[in-house]
C-alpha positions as CSV (number, residue, x, y, z in Angstrom):
1,X,0.1,-0.1,0.2
2,X,1.7,3.5,-0.9
3,X,2.0,5.4,2.1
4,X,0.3,8.7,0.4
5,X,-3.0,6.4,-0.5
6,X,-6.0,7.6,1.2
7,X,-7.9,5.3,3.4
8,X,-10.6,7.6,4.7
9,X,-12.1,10.8,3.7
10,X,-14.7,13.0,6.0
11,X,-16.2,15.6,3.5
12,X,-18.3,18.4,4.6
13,X,-20.0,16.4,7.6
14,X,-22.7,18.0,9.6
15,X,-24.4,16.5,12.7
16,X,-27.2,18.5,14.7
17,X,-28.5,17.6,18.1
18,X,-31.6,19.2,19.4
19,X,-30.9,22.6,17.3
20,X,-27.2,22.8,18.1
21,X,-24.9,22.2,15.4
22,X,-22.2,19.9,17.2
23,X,-20.3,19.4,13.4
24,X,-20.6,22.1,10.9
25,X,-19.1,20.9,7.7
26,X,-16.3,19.2,9.0
27,X,-13.5,17.6,6.6
28,X,-10.6,15.7,6.8
29,X,-8.0,13.0,5.0
30,X,-6.4,10.0,6.9
31,X,-3.7,8.6,4.7
32,X,-2.2,5.4,4.7
33,X,0.5,5.1,7.1
34,X,0.1,8.8,8.7
35,X,-0.5,9.9,12.0
36,X,-2.9,12.5,12.2
37,X,-3.7,14.3,15.5
38,X,-7.1,15.8,15.9
39,X,-7.1,18.4,18.5
40,X,-10.1,20.4,20.2
41,X,-11.4,21.5,23.4
42,X,-14.0,19.3,25.1
43,X,-17.2,20.2,23.1
44,X,-15.4,20.9,20.0
45,X,-16.8,17.9,18.2
46,X,-14.2,15.4,18.4
47,X,-16.1,12.9,19.9
48,X,-19.0,13.3,17.7
49,X,-16.7,13.0,14.5
50,X,-15.1,9.7,16.0
51,X,-18.9,8.2,16.3
52,X,-19.7,9.5,12.9
53,X,-16.6,7.4,11.5
54,X,-17.1,4.4,13.5
55,X,-20.7,4.3,12.6
56,X,-22.0,5.1,16.1
57,X,-23.8,7.9,15.4
58,X,-25.4,8.8,11.6
59,X,-24.5,12.4,9.9
60,X,-27.3,14.8,8.8
61,X,-25.4,15.7,5.6
62,X,-22.3,14.9,4.1
63,X,-20.2,11.5,3.3
64,X,-17.6,9.3,4.2
65,X,-15.5,8.1,1.5
66,X,-13.6,4.6,2.7
67,X,-11.3,3.0,0.0
68,X,-12.6,5.1,-3.0
69,X,-16.5,4.3,-1.6
70,X,-18.8,7.3,-0.8
71,X,-21.3,6.5,2.3
72,X,-24.0,8.8,3.5
73,X,-23.3,6.6,6.7
74,X,-21.9,3.3,8.0
75,X,-23.0,1.3,10.8
76,X,-20.8,-0.1,13.6
77,X,-20.6,-3.3,12.0
78,X,-19.5,-2.2,8.7
79,X,-17.0,0.3,9.9
80,X,-15.6,-2.8,11.7
81,X,-15.5,-4.9,8.7
82,X,-14.0,-1.8,6.9
83,X,-11.1,-2.3,9.3
84,X,-11.7,0.9,11.1
85,X,-11.3,0.5,15.1
86,X,-11.6,3.0,18.0
87,X,-10.1,3.0,21.2
88,X,-12.7,4.9,23.3
89,X,-11.9,7.9,26.1
90,X,-14.2,5.4,28.3
91,X,-12.9,2.0,27.8
92,X,-16.0,0.3,27.0
93,X,-14.8,-2.8,28.5
94,X,-16.8,-5.8,30.0
95,X,-16.0,-5.6,33.8
96,X,-17.2,-9.3,34.6
97,X,-14.9,-10.6,31.7
98,X,-11.3,-11.4,32.0
99,X,-8.7,-8.9,30.7
100,X,-7.7,-11.8,28.2
101,X,-11.7,-12.1,27.1
102,X,-11.9,-8.3,26.5
103,X,-8.7,-8.2,24.5
104,X,-9.9,-10.9,22.0
105,X,-13.8,-9.8,22.0
106,X,-14.1,-8.2,19.0
107,X,-11.9,-10.4,17.0
108,X,-13.9,-13.5,18.1
109,X,-17.0,-11.4,16.8
110,X,-15.8,-10.4,13.6
111,X,-15.1,-13.9,12.8
112,X,-18.7,-14.7,13.5
113,X,-17.5,-17.5,15.8
114,X,-20.5,-19.4,17.3
115,X,-18.5,-20.7,20.2
116,X,-15.3,-19.3,21.8
117,X,-12.2,-21.1,22.8
118,X,-10.3,-20.2,25.9
119,X,-6.8,-21.4,24.4
120,X,-7.5,-19.3,21.4
121,X,-8.6,-16.3,23.4
122,X,-5.6,-16.8,25.6
123,X,-3.0,-17.3,22.4
124,X,-4.5,-13.9,20.7
125,X,-4.1,-12.0,24.0
126,X,-0.9,-13.1,24.8
127,X,0.4,-12.2,21.3
128,X,-0.3,-8.7,21.3
129,X,0.5,-8.1,25.2
130,X,4.0,-9.6,24.2
131,X,4.1,-7.6,21.1
132,X,3.7,-4.0,23.2
133,X,5.9,-5.4,25.8
134,X,3.1,-5.0,28.6
135,X,2.9,-6.8,31.6
136,X,-0.9,-7.6,32.6
137,X,-2.7,-10.4,34.3
138,X,-4.9,-11.9,31.5
139,X,-6.9,-13.9,33.7
140,X,-8.1,-10.9,36.4
141,X,-11.3,-9.8,35.9
142,X,-11.3,-6.2,34.2
143,X,-13.3,-5.1,37.5
144,X,-10.4,-5.5,39.5
145,X,-7.8,-4.0,37.4
146,X,-6.5,-0.2,37.6
147,X,-7.5,2.7,35.5
148,X,-3.8,1.8,33.7
149,X,-4.5,-1.7,32.8
150,X,-8.0,-1.0,31.7
151,X,-6.7,1.6,29.6
152,X,-3.9,-0.9,28.1
153,X,-6.7,-3.8,27.7
154,X,-8.4,-1.3,25.5
155,X,-5.6,-0.4,23.4
156,X,-5.0,-4.5,23.0
157,X,-8.5,-5.0,22.1
158,X,-8.2,-2.5,19.4
159,X,-4.8,-3.6,18.0
160,X,-6.0,-7.3,17.9
161,X,-7.9,-7.0,14.8
162,X,-6.6,-6.4,11.1
163,X,-7.0,-2.4,11.7
164,X,-6.7,-0.4,8.5
165,X,-7.9,3.0,10.5
166,X,-7.4,3.3,14.2
167,X,-8.6,5.7,15.9
168,X,-7.1,6.6,19.7
169,X,-9.0,8.6,21.6
170,X,-6.9,9.8,24.8
171,X,-5.4,6.6,24.8
172,X,-2.1,7.4,27.3
173,X,-3.9,9.3,30.1
174,X,-3.0,6.8,32.5
175,X,0.1,5.3,31.3
176,X,3.8,6.2,32.6
177,X,6.5,7.7,29.8
178,X,8.0,4.0,29.5
179,X,4.8,2.9,28.4
180,X,3.6,5.6,26.0
181,X,7.3,5.2,24.4
182,X,6.3,1.7,23.7
183,X,2.9,2.4,22.5
184,X,4.5,4.6,19.7
185,X,6.8,2.3,19.0
186,X,3.9,0.1,18.1
187,X,2.2,3.1,16.4
188,X,5.2,3.0,14.1
189,X,5.2,-0.6,13.2
190,X,1.7,-0.1,12.5
191,X,2.1,2.7,10.2
192,X,5.4,1.0,8.5
193,X,2.3,-1.7,7.5
194,X,0.0,1.1,5.8
195,X,-2.4,1.8,9.1
196,X,-3.8,5.3,9.1
197,X,-3.7,6.5,12.9
198,X,-6.1,9.0,14.2
199,X,-4.5,10.6,17.3
200,X,-6.9,12.5,20.0
201,X,-5.0,13.8,23.1
202,X,-5.1,16.9,25.1
203,X,-1.3,16.1,25.8
204,X,0.3,18.4,23.2
205,X,3.8,17.3,23.6
206,X,2.5,13.8,22.7
207,X,0.9,15.0,19.5
208,X,4.0,16.4,18.1
209,X,6.1,13.4,19.0
210,X,3.7,11.2,17.1
211,X,2.1,13.0,14.6
212,X,2.3,13.8,10.7
213,X,-0.6,16.0,10.5
214,X,-2.6,17.9,12.6
215,X,-6.5,19.2,12.4
216,X,-8.1,21.3,14.9
217,X,-11.7,21.8,15.5
218,X,-13.3,24.6,17.3
219,X,-17.2,24.9,17.9
220,X,-17.7,22.3,15.8
221,X,-15.5,23.4,12.5
222,X,-12.0,22.8,11.4
223,X,-9.8,26.0,12.4
224,X,-6.6,24.7,11.6
225,X,-5.2,21.8,9.3
226,X,-1.6,21.1,8.1
227,X,1.5,19.4,8.6
228,X,2.6,18.9,12.5
229,X,6.1,20.3,11.4
230,X,4.3,23.7,11.0
231,X,2.9,23.7,14.6
232,X,4.1,24.0,18.1
233,X,2.2,23.0,21.4
234,X,1.4,26.7,22.1
235,X,0.4,27.2,18.4
236,X,-1.9,24.1,18.7
237,X,-3.5,25.7,22.0
238,X,-4.0,28.8,20.8
239,X,-5.7,27.3,17.7
240,X,-7.8,25.1,20.1
241,X,-8.9,27.7,22.5
242,X,-9.0,31.3,20.4
243,X,-6.4,32.7,22.8
244,X,-2.8,32.2,24.1
245,X,-2.6,29.8,26.8
246,X,0.1,30.4,29.9
247,X,2.7,28.0,31.0
248,X,4.0,30.3,33.6
249,X,4.0,29.4,37.5
250,X,0.6,30.6,38.7
251,X,1.1,30.6,42.6
252,X,2.5,32.8,44.8
253,X,4.6,32.0,48.0
254,X,2.6,31.5,51.2
255,X,3.0,33.5,54.2
256,X,5.5,31.5,56.9
257,X,4.2,30.3,60.0
258,X,0.8,28.9,58.9
259,X,-0.5,26.1,61.3
260,X,-1.1,23.2,58.8
261,X,-4.8,22.0,58.2
262,X,-3.7,18.7,57.8
263,X,-0.6,16.8,59.1
264,X,0.0,13.1,58.2
265,X,2.4,11.3,60.2
266,X,4.0,7.6,59.7
267,X,0.8,6.5,57.6
268,X,1.3,3.3,56.3
269,X,-0.2,-0.1,54.5
270,X,1.2,-3.2,54.2
271,X,2.1,-3.7,50.5
272,X,1.1,-0.3,49.3
273,X,3.1,2.1,51.3
274,X,4.8,3.1,54.3
275,X,6.0,6.3,56.9
276,X,4.4,8.6,55.0
277,X,4.8,12.2,56.6
278,X,3.9,15.6,55.3
279,X,2.0,18.8,56.1
280,X,-0.4,20.6,54.1
281,X,-1.1,24.2,55.1
282,X,-4.2,26.5,54.5
283,X,-4.2,28.2,51.0
284,X,-1.6,25.7,49.6
285,X,-1.9,23.6,46.8
286,X,0.5,20.4,47.2
287,X,1.4,18.1,44.7
288,X,1.9,14.4,44.4
289,X,3.4,12.7,41.9
290,X,5.1,9.4,40.8
291,X,5.1,6.6,38.2
292,X,2.3,4.3,38.3
293,X,2.3,2.0,41.0
294,X,4.6,4.2,43.3
295,X,1.8,4.1,45.4
296,X,0.6,7.9,45.0
297,X,-3.1,7.0,44.6
298,X,-3.0,4.6,47.3
299,X,-1.7,7.6,49.7
300,X,-4.6,9.6,48.8
301,X,-7.5,6.6,49.0
302,X,-6.0,5.6,52.8
303,X,-6.3,9.2,53.8
304,X,-10.1,9.2,52.4
305,X,-10.8,6.0,53.7
306,X,-11.5,3.8,50.4
307,X,-8.5,1.5,51.4
308,X,-7.7,2.5,55.1
309,X,-4.0,2.6,56.5
310,X,-2.7,0.1,58.9
311,X,-0.6,2.4,60.9
312,X,-0.1,6.1,61.2
313,X,-1.9,9.4,62.1
314,X,-4.0,12.2,60.1
315,X,-4.7,15.4,62.1
316,X,-6.9,17.7,60.8
317,X,-6.5,21.3,62.3
318,X,-4.6,19.9,65.3
319,X,-7.4,17.1,66.0
320,X,-6.4,13.6,65.5
321,X,-9.1,11.8,63.4
322,X,-9.6,8.0,63.3
323,X,-10.3,7.3,59.2
324,X,-11.6,3.9,59.0
325,X,-14.2,4.9,56.3
326,X,-15.2,7.4,53.7
327,X,-17.7,8.8,56.0
328,X,-15.0,9.2,58.6
329,X,-13.1,11.1,56.2
330,X,-15.9,13.3,55.2
331,X,-16.9,14.1,58.7
332,X,-13.2,14.8,59.4
333,X,-13.5,17.6,56.4
334,X,-11.8,15.7,53.8
335,X,-13.0,15.7,50.1
336,X,-11.8,13.4,47.4
337,X,-12.2,13.5,43.5
338,X,-11.3,10.5,42.4
339,X,-9.3,9.1,39.4
340,X,-11.9,7.6,37.8
341,X,-14.8,10.0,37.7
342,X,-17.0,8.0,35.4
343,X,-17.4,5.0,37.4
344,X,-16.3,6.5,41.2
345,X,-17.0,10.0,41.0
346,X,-20.4,10.7,39.4
347,X,-24.1,9.0,39.3
348,X,-24.1,9.1,35.5
349,X,-27.8,8.8,35.1
350,X,-28.8,11.6,37.3
351,X,-28.9,15.3,36.4
352,X,-26.1,17.9,37.1
353,X,-28.1,19.2,39.9
354,X,-28.3,15.9,41.6
355,X,-24.8,14.9,41.2
356,X,-23.5,18.5,42.8
357,X,-25.8,18.0,45.8
358,X,-24.8,14.6,46.3
359,X,-22.3,14.8,49.2
360,X,-24.0,17.5,50.7
361,X,-27.5,16.6,51.5
362,X,-27.9,16.8,55.0
363,X,-27.0,20.5,55.3
364,X,-29.9,21.2,53.2
365,X,-32.3,19.7,55.6
366,X,-34.3,21.5,58.0
367,X,-35.6,21.3,61.4
368,X,-38.3,18.5,60.6
369,X,-35.5,16.7,58.5
370,X,-37.2,17.7,54.9
371,X,-35.0,18.9,52.3
372,X,-35.3,22.8,51.5
373,X,-35.5,22.5,47.9
374,X,-35.7,25.9,47.2
375,X,-32.1,26.5,49.0
376,X,-30.7,23.9,46.6
377,X,-31.7,24.8,43.8
378,X,-30.2,28.6,44.6
379,X,-27.2,27.2,45.6
380,X,-26.9,24.8,42.4
381,X,-27.5,27.7,39.9
382,X,-24.8,29.5,41.8
383,X,-22.0,26.4,41.4
384,X,-23.3,26.0,38.0
385,X,-22.4,29.5,36.8
386,X,-19.6,29.8,39.0
387,X,-17.6,26.8,38.0
388,X,-18.7,27.7,34.2
389,X,-20.5,24.2,33.4
390,X,-21.3,24.2,29.5
391,X,-24.7,22.6,29.6
392,X,-28.2,23.9,29.0
393,X,-29.1,24.1,32.6
394,X,-28.6,22.1,35.8
395,X,-31.2,19.3,35.1
396,X,-29.2,18.3,31.8
397,X,-28.1,14.4,32.5
398,X,-24.5,14.2,33.8
399,X,-23.8,11.6,31.1
400,X,-24.0,14.0,28.4
401,X,-21.2,16.2,29.4
402,X,-17.6,16.4,28.0
403,X,-14.6,15.2,30.3
404,X,-13.7,18.9,31.6
405,X,-17.4,19.6,32.2
406,X,-18.4,16.3,34.2
407,X,-15.2,17.4,36.0
408,X,-16.4,20.5,37.2
409,X,-19.5,18.9,38.4
410,X,-17.4,16.4,40.7
411,X,-15.3,19.4,42.1
412,X,-18.6,21.2,42.5
413,X,-20.1,18.5,44.6
414,X,-17.1,18.8,47.2
415,X,-17.1,22.6,46.8
416,X,-20.5,22.7,47.9
417,X,-19.5,20.7,51.3
418,X,-16.7,23.3,51.9
419,X,-14.4,20.8,52.9
420,X,-11.1,21.7,54.7
421,X,-8.9,19.7,52.5
422,X,-9.6,18.7,49.0
423,X,-7.5,15.9,47.4
424,X,-7.9,15.4,43.2
425,X,-6.6,12.4,41.7
426,X,-5.8,13.2,38.0
427,X,-8.1,16.2,38.0
428,X,-7.5,16.9,34.0
429,X,-7.1,13.3,32.6
430,X,-8.7,13.6,29.4
431,X,-9.6,17.1,29.9
432,X,-8.9,19.7,27.2
433,X,-6.4,23.0,27.8
434,X,-8.9,25.3,27.9
435,X,-10.8,23.2,30.8
436,X,-7.3,22.4,32.4
437,X,-6.8,26.4,33.3
438,X,-10.0,26.9,34.4
439,X,-10.2,23.8,36.7
440,X,-6.7,25.1,38.2
441,X,-8.1,28.7,38.2
442,X,-11.2,27.4,40.4
443,X,-8.5,25.4,42.6
444,X,-6.4,28.5,43.4
445,X,-9.7,30.5,44.0
446,X,-10.7,27.8,46.7
447,X,-6.8,27.6,48.1
448,X,-7.1,31.5,48.6
449,X,-9.8,31.4,50.6
450,X,-7.8,28.9,53.1
451,X,-8.8,25.7,51.6
452,X,-5.8,22.9,51.6
453,X,-5.9,21.4,47.9
454,X,-3.7,18.0,47.3
455,X,-3.4,17.3,43.7
456,X,-2.1,13.8,42.8
457,X,-0.9,13.5,39.0
458,X,1.6,12.5,36.2
459,X,1.4,15.6,34.3
460,X,4.4,17.5,35.7
461,X,3.7,20.7,33.6
462,X,0.5,21.2,35.6
463,X,2.4,20.5,38.5
464,X,5.0,22.8,38.3
465,X,2.5,25.7,36.8
466,X,0.2,25.6,39.8
467,X,1.8,23.9,43.1
468,X,3.3,25.4,46.0
469,X,5.4,22.2,46.6
470,X,5.7,18.8,45.1
471,X,6.1,15.5,46.9
472,X,7.8,12.2,44.8
473,X,6.6,9.1,45.5
474,X,8.6,5.9,44.7
475,X,8.2,2.6,45.9
476,X,5.6,3.0,48.7
477,X,7.5,6.4,50.2
478,X,7.8,10.0,49.9
479,X,11.6,9.9,48.5
480,X,11.9,14.0,47.4
481,X,9.9,17.0,48.4
482,X,10.3,19.8,45.6
483,X,10.1,23.5,46.5
484,X,10.6,27.0,45.3
485,X,12.8,27.5,42.2
486,X,13.4,23.9,41.9
487,X,9.9,23.1,40.9
488,X,10.8,22.2,37.1
489,X,9.7,19.8,34.8
490,X,13.1,18.7,34.5
491,X,13.9,18.1,38.1
492,X,10.6,16.4,39.3
493,X,11.2,13.9,36.3
494,X,14.5,13.1,37.5
495,X,13.6,12.6,41.0
496,X,10.6,10.1,39.9
497,X,12.9,8.1,37.7
498,X,15.9,7.9,40.0
């Protein structure tokens, strides 16, 4: 197959939902052996375009041209048979099936097999896992695996089939640097075989590292398109948002002598972490980072009572608090935005308002223990406006929101409760550049009012720009603290991998 051969062309595609134009005449071309970056803020139309290409949504007008044949629309099965595979941002895995079964599922269905073979499934899964150089427990049920492992399983499943067009929607959000490098090595092998890859990512350094061509969507329209060599991270961000995006440090030094709002002493849990000590001051944004498996998330989950610590102490405002459950943590004044907001942080079938009020219902009860619904409506309307949630109104289902807006709803849920300490695990995973800035602006506002903020993340640039201090976790222990002028991307990454 010639490297310049067009595999898929999207021509003048329009999609309208309830009078709102999600796509307004989008056109792009995917060529064999080319990695084509699709960039844009949440709500720009990227997900809708992917759904049209994969047959999940039918466009209102426009055509898809696959191998020279024009289609007004395709069904999901037609797309798969044409070699179009998608790695969705929410993984779309079967939690009650094993890793191996999830990996081999699509190939089994594509072959129209009436009976499955454990040996065949295992062999197919082992082959792609070995090719990627990954370490996965193929016999484990997916529901018991980490977010990172589920991400890897979704990638493996897409690559098992004979893909001619591979769409990767935020495929690296939970991967370490070494795992991303291995994935990119596989992508390059796919290029050599003539596979066209559409790469969707908010990590612009990754976009420029792997892509040959860039298309930027804004408000459902193509605003920029051209060779990746013509772009920088800053120019892509500006095209996405329509404005210059700051990369400077945005926090100021805190006053000295402030009594900590939280003190963690000798915290440990067997097999996860040990001897964890740190303080959090009022108004401070504290970053915690480390490679996946370092224990960074486990520390946060212990403090919040998800998986309580075996040893150590947590003091809030100078008072010792025994945290053996989530309820204990909430009563102590601790809030937590989890890593997987879709399954752990939100009630997807409920409205935005119902989700926002979920953690603070008791505060709206009157003397007869009845809910003051008028006060709830006023508070939810204020939060909705304050956090700039992009949705028709607070009654819209949270399932309909983009990643950045869904994250704002999770944050709003805790802000309504006014915790002393708010911890956020991967707060901007799958969130676009503009929403990242706005989310951290909200966190800085809360810190300025005296709240203690902890951000657990492997997005080093966002920690550098927004944290007063950064703690490095390795092998279950805090091995370094980075402060002041030492807070820089290179310095943090060096300590993470030392």
